[in-house]
N, C-alpha and C positions, 0 to 999 in steps of 0.2 A: 207842372208834369215834368219838367225838368227837376224841381226841388224832389219830387218824389223819385226820379231815378237816380239822383244824386244820394238821396236816404237809402235807397236799394243798395247801391253801390258799396257804400259805406258799412252798411248792415252784413251783406256778403262777405266783405273782407275781415270784418270783426270776427265773423263765424269761422272764417278760414283760419286766421290766425290764432283764434282759440283750439281750434283741432290741432292746430299744429303744434301748439305748445303743450296741449295733453300728451300729444303723440311724442314730445321731445322729452319729457320727463322720464318714463319708463327707460328710453334710450341711454339717455344721459346718467340713471340711476344704475343701469346695468356696466356703464362703462367708467364707473368711479374706481378708483384706485387708492391705494394707501401705502405708504412707507413701511419698509419691515424694520422690526427693532433689531438692530446689529447685537445686543445682547444675547440674541437667540443661538448666535453661532461664533460669538466670541474665543470659545476655546478652539475652534480649529479652523477658523476662517481670519485671515491677517486682515487690521483694518485697511481701509480704502483699496484693497486689492480687486484686482479685475473680475468679475464675474459673466457668465451669461444667463439671462432669466428666460425660461421656455414657458410660454402657455400652452398647456396640454389638454387636449380633448378627446375624447373617444379614441386614447390609445395613439392620437397624433399629435406632433407639434404642430400649432396655428400659428405661432409669433416667436421670434426671438429677438431679444434685446440685448446689448452690452453694458455694463456700468461698473460702478464699485460696489464693494461690500458694505458702505456706509450709506449708500443711496438706493437700495433696492426697493422699487415699488412692484406689487402684484395687485392685480384686480380683485375687488373686494368677494367676487363669485367665481367657481372654476378652480383650476389647479395652475400651480406655477411650480416647475422644477428650477433650482438654480445649482448651475456647474460652476464648483468654485476650484476645481483643480482638472487637471487632465490624467492622474493615474490615482491608482488604488492606494490608501494608506494604511497604517496600523492604527488603530484606535487611541484617541487620546484618554489621559488619566481619569479627568473629570467623567467622560463618556463610559470608561470601562466600569465605574463604581455604578451607574446607572445602569448598564448592561447585566451587570452581576446581580444586582437586584433585581430587573424585571425577567431574568432567565432562570432565577431562583436556583442556581447552582447545575441547571439540568444541561447545560451546554458548556464546553471546554472555554475559557476564557485566555489560555496560553498565548495564542496568535490570532486575535479577533481582527479583521479587516474591513475597512469601510469604502463602499462606492462614494465618491465625490460629488454628491448630488443632495440638495435638500429638498425635499418634497414638500410643498405650501398648500394647505386647503382651507377653505373656511368650515371650521366644524359645524357639524348637523346639530341642530337642535339648541345648543347654547350661545351659538352666535361667536363664539370665540375662534381661535386660530389653531390648525392641527399643524405641526411641523414634523417629519421623521425621516430618518434616514434609511439605507440599504446595508445591513452588516452581514457579515460570512463568517465562519469558523471553520476549521477542519476537524469533523466528530470524530473521523478516523484517518489517521494519517496514511500517506501512501506508503503502505509497506508490504513486504513480500506475503504471498500467499502460495505454499508449496504445491497444495492441492492442484492449482488451477495453473503454476509457472507464470504468475503475474503480480505487478503491485496493484492492490486495490484502495481506494479511499474514498471518503464521504464528507461531501461538504453540506453545511446547513447554512440556508439564508433566513434572515427576518428582517421584519421592518421595526425598528426602535424610535419611539416619540423623543422628540427634544423639546415638546411642551407639554404643560401640563394635561393637556387634552388626550385622553385615549379613546374617543370615540372611533367606530369603525371607518374605515378609510371609502372614498366615494365609489374608486372602482380600483381592480387589483392591478398589482405594479408588475410588469411581465419582464422576466429575464430569459436570456439566451447565454448558454456556456458553450464554448467551443474550443478545441486545441487539436492541432494536428500531431500532439505528441500520444494522445490515448488513443485506446483501441476501442473503447464506447464510452459515451455518456449517457447516462439513463435517470431521469429524462433530462434533454438537453434545453428543453423549453419548460418554463413555470409560470405560475400567476400566485402571488401573493396578496390575498384579500384580507388580512389581519395583521395587526400591531402583536409583536414581543411573540413569547412561545403559542405554539409549537411551531418549531421552525419547518421550513420548506428545504428536503432533502435532494441532494444529487448525487450518484454514485459515477464513480470513474474507474476506468480499469487500463490499465497502459502495460505493455511489454518492453522488456531491457532498456529501463529509464534509469538515470543516474544523478545524483545531487538535487536536481529540481527541473520542474515542467512548467512550460508558460500556459496558462488559461487567458481565454478572452472573456468577458462578462459585458453581454451588451444591453443596454435598457432602451425605452423608447425615446427618450432624450438624447442617448449617444449611442446609436446603432453601429457605429464603426467598433466599438466595445472597448474597455479599461482591462491592459495588461496585467495580469498578476502572475506570481510566480509560487507554486506550491512545492515545499520541500518532498523531498524522497528520504524514508527513513532506510539506512543501510542495512542489509540482513545477511544472517550466517545460513548457509544452506549446506548440510552433508547429504550424501547421495549415493546408491552402490547400484550395481546390476543383479546382486543376488540377496534374498533376505532368508533364505534357509540354507543352513550348513551341518555338515555332520558333525554330531557332537564330542565330548570327552576330548577335546584339543586336535583332533583330527585335522581340521579343515579351518582354512583362513581366507580372507577375502580382501580386497581393497575397500575404502572407503573415501570418496572424492570429499574434499572439502574446498567451498567456495564463498567469497564476500560479493554481495550484490549491491547495486544502488549507488555507487560511487567511484568517481575517477580519481580518487586522493591515490597519491605513490605511497602512503603509509601502511603499515603493517599493523595487525591485531594479533594478541596472544590469545589462541583459541585451547581450551581444556578439556579434555575429554573424560566421561565417566562412563561406566558399564555396569548391570548388574550381573551380567555373568560374562565372562570371556577376559582376553588381555587384548588393549589396544596401543598399539607401536607407531610411533612415540605417543606418550601420554599426554603430551601438548606440544603444540607447534606454532611458530608465528607465521602467520598466513597473509600475503599482500592482496591489497584488492583488485589487481591486474593479474596476479598469477595464482590460479589454484593450487592445491596440494593434496598431498594422499597419505593416509594412515591406514594400517592394516590390522584387522580384527581376526583374534584367532577364539575358534569355539572352546566352551567349557562346559561338561557336564550336559545335560538336557533341558529341553524347556524354552521358554521365550527370554528375551533378554532386551532390556531396552538401553541403544545406546545415546548418550546426549554430549552434545558438544554447546559449550557455552563462551561468551567473552564478554568482558565487562562494559563494554558500551553498545553491545548489540543484544538481538533477542537470541535465545537459546533454539537450538534445532534437534530432533531426535530421530531416530529409527529404531524400529522392532524389528529384532532377528529371531528366527526359530531355529535353535538347535535339536537336530533329530539324530536319533539313534543310528549310527554309521553301518547300516546293513551292508549298502554297496561296498564299502571298503572291506568291511570282513568278509563278504562272500569272493571279492576279486583276491584277497591277500589269501585264502583258504585255496580258492582254485590253482593259483598260482604257485603255492606252495606245494600242492598236491603234485601237480606235473612238473616242477623243479626237481622234488624227490625221486619222482618217477626216472626223468631222464638221468639223475645222478646213479640212481640204481643200474639202469641198462648200460651205462658207461664204467661200472665199477666191475672188478673182476672177483665181488664177492659171490657167494652162493645164493641162489633164490630163496633159502630160508630166511635171508636177511631183508627180503623185501620189505615186510611190514614195518620193521625197524626202521628202515631208510625213509620210506614213504611217510611215516609221520614225524619223522625227525624233520624232513623237509618243510613238511606243512606248519610246524610249530617255528621253526628255524624263520620260513617265510613270513608269519604274521609277526616274530619279534623285530626283524629287519624291518617291516613295513612300519610299524608302529613307531620304533626309534627314529626313523628317518620323517615321517610326517608329523607324529607327535611331539619329537625333540629337537628335529633338523640334525640329528646324528647320523652318519654313514656308518655302517657298521661292517660293511662289505666292501668298502673302498670305492663305490661307483656312486655318480650322482645322477639322479633322473629328473624330470620336472617337479617343480617344487609344487604345483597345483594337483589336487588331489582328482583324480579321475582314475575310471577303472582299468584302463590300461595300464597305466602308469604304476597302479599299485601290483597289478598283476605280473607285470613285468619285473617289477623290484622284488617281488615275493618268490617267484620263481628263480631269480637270480640268487638271493639268499638262499635258498634250497639247495643250489647246485654249489656255489663255492663256498658256501658255509660263513659263520659269524668271523671276522678277524678284528680283535680286539689291539687298539693302538698299544704299542709297547712304552711303558714308562719310561723316561729321559734317564740316562745313567750318569751320575755326575762323576765327574773325573777326579 
């Protein structure tokens, strides 16, 4: 009986051990790890530099270990993220060539930046390893938009494989973009679920920025965010309070000239051109901190495009409308008519000269007003407002009709 009990106990232990062994193998298989070949990242990670290896599942960091770049061990299954720096860097030349290849020239390669994370996954289907990084570039630099009076830019994010595998990623890579220097970021959160192009784009709008703005890019592995700086393109802007002028050189207006997007103390030479009209001066040196003013005088009738350009900045333009000077003509005729009538009443000539005096006053008033506002010449020895308005034109014409034209006497040589 005791022998039977001993055999039963032994059999029970054997069965238990076997079941435990069977259960252990799947666990140990899931827990298997492998060393990552440093050749995968030798172009951008220094040998034996310290790195953080984070195990990520379901968009959460499950485990973090610190090691050196020559001894990175990752699980056979699941996803690991290797953080090899604490700041955003420019792409290295070897990776840039690959970037140009995978983007097929559809994305700018002037200033490509890299989030310092290497994502490692077991490739689905072929049993290999998929490694990739997060890259971004300015698809549209932060440049001034006159219609909205703001600076607009567009960032393009993409995942670029560093391995030969190009299989789909297992789960989307989530990114959040933040900045206290912007008015809006749309969208501020993105999820990238594919390698290479098409890029996932983020639009930024900012007011009154200069030189550069700081932007934080956060990932699941580094929620604190990586800070990077986006350059602001300086801009040339011309503006005016008026877009319509009386034509034929009768009227002029001021054009404000400003440089935006920089705190530099330098000045830039701005050159002006006009389809019609005269700009004074035709070119001017403008400092970034100090706006300037030029003057446009009308010429003829119709539309005129005014363009300001500088060698290192974008061009800026305005369109003016030169109208027939009805207001000027009417104010001048009425002023001359009234002035001529006043001159008649104050003269001792007979009434039969009324028509002659009044018509002469009308014509004299028109000539005086045209000479003053068209040529800047006062032929009556009186200066009035330089700005064309009905009251000023009326008063000048009336005075011209009363006092008459007084041509300057030529200088007499001794």
